[in-house]
MIKOL-304015 format. One line per 4 residues: number of its first residue (from 0); their letters; for each residue x, y, z of N, C-alpha, C, O. Coordinates in Angstrom, 1 decimal, padded with zeros to 4 digits. Atoms other than C-alpha are relative to their C-alpha. Layout:
BEGIN
NUM> a> X,Y,Z,X,Y,Z,X,Y,Z,X,Y,Z | ... $
***
This chain:
BEGIN
0> mnni> -001.4,-000.7,000.0,235.6,-098.9,-002.4,-000.3,001.5,-000.4,-000.8,001.8,-001.5 | -000.2,-001.5,000.5,235.9,-095.2,-002.4,000.8,000.3,-001.1,001.9,-000.2,-001.1 | -000.8,-000.6,000.8,237.3,-093.5,-005.3,000.9,001.3,000.5,000.3,002.2,001.2 | -000.9,-001.1,-000.7,240.2,-091.0,-004.3,000.7,000.6,-001.0,001.6,-000.1,-001.4 $
4> ipss> -000.6,-000.9,000.9,241.4,-088.3,-006.8,000.3,001.4,000.7,-000.3,002.0,001.6 | -000.5,-001.7,-000.2,243.3,-085.0,-006.6,-001.2,001.2,-000.6,-002.0,001.3,-001.5 | 001.1,-001.1,000.5,241.4,-081.9,-006.8,000.4,000.5,-001.4,-000.5,001.2,-002.0 | -000.1,-000.5,001.5,243.0,-081.1,-010.1,-000.5,-001.0,-000.9,-000.5,-000.7,-002.1 $
8> dlrn> 000.7,000.9,000.8,241.5,-084.1,-011.5,-001.6,000.4,-000.2,-002.2,000.3,-001.3 | 001.1,-000.6,-000.3,238.2,-082.6,-010.1,-000.2,001.1,-001.2,-001.3,001.2,-001.7 | -000.1,-001.3,000.8,239.0,-079.4,-012.5,-000.1,-000.4,-001.4,-000.9,000.2,-002.1 | -000.1,000.4,001.0,239.9,-081.4,-015.4,-000.4,-001.1,-000.7,-000.2,-001.4,-001.9 $
12> rype> 000.8,001.0,000.4,237.9,-084.2,-015.5,-001.2,-000.2,000.6,-001.5,-001.2,001.1 | 001.4,-000.3,-000.7,234.6,-083.0,-014.1,-001.1,-001.1,-000.7,-001.8,-001.7,000.1 | 001.0,000.6,000.6,232.4,-084.8,-016.6,-000.1,-001.6,000.2,-001.0,-002.4,000.2 | -000.1,001.5,-000.1,233.8,-088.2,-016.2,000.0,-000.4,001.5,-000.4,-001.5,001.9 $
16> isrm> -000.2,000.2,-001.3,234.3,-087.9,-012.5,-001.6,-000.2,000.3,-002.0,-001.2,001.0 | 001.4,-000.1,-000.4,230.4,-087.0,-012.2,-000.7,-001.4,-000.6,-001.4,-002.2,000.1 | 000.7,001.1,000.3,229.4,-089.7,-014.6,000.3,-001.3,000.8,-000.5,-002.2,000.8 | -000.3,001.1,-001.2,231.1,-092.1,-012.0,-000.7,-000.2,000.9,-001.1,-001.2,001.4 $
20> chet> 000.9,-000.3,-001.4,229.3,-090.8,-009.1,-001.4,-000.5,-000.4,-001.9,-001.1,000.5 | 001.3,000.1,000.4,226.0,-091.3,-011.1,000.0,-001.6,000.0,-000.8,-002.3,000.6 | 000.1,001.2,000.5,226.8,-094.7,-012.4,000.3,-001.1,001.3,-000.2,-002.3,001.2 | -000.6,001.0,-001.0,228.3,-096.4,-009.2,-000.8,000.6,001.3,-001.0,-000.2,002.2 $
24> gqpv> 000.8,-000.6,-001.3,226.3,-094.3,-006.6,000.9,000.0,001.3,000.5,-000.1,002.5 | -000.8,000.1,-001.1,229.4,-094.3,-004.7,000.8,001.4,000.3,001.0,002.0,-000.7 | -000.6,-001.2,-000.3,231.2,-091.2,-003.0,001.4,000.0,-000.8,002.0,-001.0,-001.0 | -001.4,-000.2,000.6,234.4,-089.8,-004.7,000.6,001.1,001.0,000.0,002.1,001.4 $
28> iitv> -000.5,-000.7,-001.1,237.1,-088.5,-002.1,000.9,001.1,-000.8,001.7,000.6,-001.7 | -000.6,-001.2,000.6,238.7,-085.1,-003.4,001.1,000.2,000.9,000.9,000.5,002.1 | -001.1,-000.3,-001.0,242.2,-084.7,-001.9,000.7,001.4,-000.6,000.4,002.0,-001.6 | -000.4,-001.3,000.2,244.2,-081.6,-001.6,001.2,-000.2,000.5,001.1,-000.9,001.5 $
32> ngrg> -001.2,000.5,-000.3,248.1,-082.1,-001.2,000.0,-001.5,000.5,000.7,-001.8,001.5 | -000.2,001.5,-000.4,247.6,-085.7,-000.8,-001.0,-000.3,001.4,-000.9,-001.4,002.0 | 000.8,000.2,-001.0,245.0,-085.2,002.0,-001.5,000.0,-000.4,-001.8,000.6,-001.4 | 001.6,000.0,000.3,241.1,-085.9,001.9,-000.5,001.5,000.8,-000.3,001.9,002.0 $
36> dtvl> 000.7,-001.2,-000.2,239.2,-082.7,001.7,-001.4,000.2,-000.2,-002.1,000.9,000.6 | 001.3,-000.1,000.2,236.0,-083.1,000.3,-000.7,-001.3,-000.6,000.1,-002.1,-001.2 | 000.7,001.0,000.3,233.3,-085.8,-000.6,-001.2,000.5,-001.1,-002.2,001.2,-000.9 | 001.2,000.0,001.4,231.3,-085.8,-004.1,-001.1,-001.1,000.0,-000.8,-002.3,000.1 $
40> lsye> 001.2,001.2,000.2,228.1,-087.8,-004.4,-000.7,000.6,-001.0,-000.7,001.9,-001.1 | 001.2,-000.4,000.9,225.5,-087.8,-007.1,-001.0,000.7,000.8,-001.1,000.5,002.0 | 001.2,-000.4,-001.0,222.6,-085.8,-006.0,-001.0,-001.1,000.4,-001.6,-001.0,001.5 | 001.0,001.1,-000.3,220.4,-089.1,-006.1,000.8,-000.8,001.3,000.2,-001.2,002.3 $
44> ayqk> -000.3,000.6,-001.2,222.9,-090.7,-003.7,000.0,000.7,001.5,-000.3,000.1,002.6 | 000.3,-000.9,-001.1,222.9,-087.7,-001.3,-001.5,-000.1,000.5,-001.7,-000.3,001.7 | 001.3,000.1,-000.6,219.2,-087.8,-000.9,-000.5,-001.2,000.7,-001.4,-001.1,001.5 | -000.1,001.5,-000.4,219.5,-091.8,-000.4,000.6,000.2,001.6,000.1,-000.3,002.6 $
48> femd> -000.4,-000.1,-001.3,221.8,-090.7,002.4,-000.4,000.7,001.1,-000.3,000.3,002.3 | 000.8,-000.9,-000.8,220.0,-087.9,003.7,-001.1,-000.8,000.8,-001.2,-000.9,002.0 | 001.2,000.8,-000.6,216.9,-090.2,004.2,000.4,-001.3,000.9,-000.4,-001.9,001.6 | -000.6,001.2,-000.6,219.0,-093.1,005.5,000.2,000.5,001.3,-000.2,-000.2,002.3 $
52> fkll> -000.6,-000.4,-001.3,220.5,-090.8,008.1,-001.4,000.5,001.0,-001.5,000.2,002.2 | 001.2,-000.5,-000.7,217.3,-089.2,009.1,-001.0,-001.2,000.6,-001.5,-001.0,001.7 | 000.2,001.2,-000.4,215.8,-092.8,009.5,000.6,-000.4,001.1,000.0,-000.9,002.1 | -000.8,000.6,-001.2,218.6,-093.7,011.7,-000.2,000.7,001.6,-000.1,000.1,002.7 $
56> iays> 000.2,-001.0,-001.0,218.0,-090.7,013.9,-001.3,-000.5,001.0,-001.5,-000.7,002.2 | 001.4,000.3,-000.8,214.4,-091.4,014.5,000.0,-001.5,000.5,-000.8,-001.9,001.3 | 000.0,001.3,-000.3,215.1,-094.9,015.0,000.9,-000.2,001.5,000.7,-001.0,002.4 | -000.9,-000.3,-001.2,217.9,-093.8,017.7,-001.0,000.3,001.2,-001.2,-000.3,002.2 $
60> kgin> 001.1,-000.3,-001.2,215.2,-091.8,019.4,-001.0,-000.9,000.5,-001.3,-000.8,001.7 | 001.2,000.8,-000.5,212.5,-094.3,019.6,000.7,-001.1,000.9,000.2,-001.3,001.9 | -000.7,000.7,-000.9,215.2,-096.7,021.0,000.3,000.5,001.6,000.1,-000.1,002.6 | 000.0,-000.6,-001.4,216.0,-094.4,023.7,-001.1,000.5,000.6,-001.1,000.7,001.8 $
64> dfkn> 001.3,-000.3,-000.9,212.5,-093.4,024.5,-000.6,-001.5,000.6,-001.3,-001.5,001.6 | 000.3,001.3,-000.4,211.7,-097.3,024.9,000.7,-000.5,001.2,000.2,-001.2,002.1 | -000.8,000.2,-001.2,214.7,-097.5,027.3,-000.3,000.6,001.1,000.0,000.0,002.1 | 000.4,-001.0,-001.0,213.4,-094.7,029.3,-001.6,-000.2,000.2,-002.3,000.7,000.5 $
68> gkvg> 001.5,000.1,-000.2,209.9,-096.1,029.5,-001.0,000.8,-000.6,-002.2,000.7,-000.3 | 000.9,-000.9,000.7,208.3,-093.4,027.2,-000.5,-000.8,-001.4,000.0,-000.7,-002.5 | 000.5,001.1,001.2,206.4,-096.0,025.1,-001.5,000.4,000.3,-002.0,000.8,001.3 | 001.5,-000.1,-000.1,202.6,-095.7,024.1,-000.6,-001.4,-000.3,000.0,-002.4,-000.1 $
72> dydk> 000.9,001.0,000.4,199.8,-098.0,023.0,000.4,-000.2,-001.6,000.2,000.8,-002.4 | -000.5,000.7,001.6,201.2,-099.7,019.5,-001.2,000.2,-000.9,-001.1,000.9,-001.9 | 000.9,-000.2,000.7,197.7,-099.8,018.2,-000.6,001.1,-000.2,-001.3,001.3,-001.2 | 000.4,-001.2,000.0,196.8,-096.4,018.8,000.9,000.8,-000.9,000.4,001.7,-001.7 $
76> lmee> -000.9,-000.6,000.7,199.9,-095.3,017.3,000.1,-000.1,-001.6,000.5,000.8,-002.3 | 000.3,000.8,001.4,199.4,-097.5,014.1,-001.2,000.7,-000.6,-001.3,001.0,-001.8 | 001.1,-000.6,000.8,196.0,-095.8,013.6,000.2,001.5,-000.2,-000.4,002.1,-001.1 | -000.3,-001.4,000.2,197.4,-092.3,013.9,001.0,000.0,-001.1,001.4,001.1,-001.5 $
80> lrke> -001.2,-000.1,000.8,200.2,-093.3,011.4,-001.1,-000.3,-001.3,-001.0,000.4,-002.3 | 000.6,000.1,001.2,197.7,-094.5,009.0,-001.0,001.0,-000.2,-001.3,001.2,-001.4 | 000.8,-001.4,000.2,195.3,-091.3,009.5,001.0,000.8,-000.9,000.8,001.3,-002.0 | -001.0,-001.0,000.5,198.3,-089.4,008.8,000.6,-000.1,-001.6,000.8,000.9,-002.4 $
84> lkik> -000.6,000.5,001.3,199.7,-091.4,005.7,-001.1,-000.4,-001.1,-001.0,-000.7,-002.3 | 001.1,000.2,000.9,195.9,-091.9,004.6,000.1,-001.5,-000.5,-000.2,-001.7,-001.7 | 000.1,001.3,000.4,196.2,-095.7,004.5,-000.9,-000.9,000.7,-001.0,-000.9,001.9 | 001.3,000.6,-000.7,193.2,-097.9,005.1,000.9,-001.4,000.6,000.4,-002.2,001.3 $
***
């Protein structure tokens, strides 16, 4: 569940709100005049969100390529990935 706080609380209680973001990993929605305005995340949560989003985009592109017949040899792909990642 998201935490929702007014912008005045952000100004007056920043250390507490920052700690809450870090401890829960959840976003805090900042409101102005009772309406959503901004979302506050810990840096760690933001990095995870960004990585998950990039992975989702790559997955979506892969699904579209598959649907459109743009596929290659699996073994060749895995060999290239292993070389790229230096995995034996």
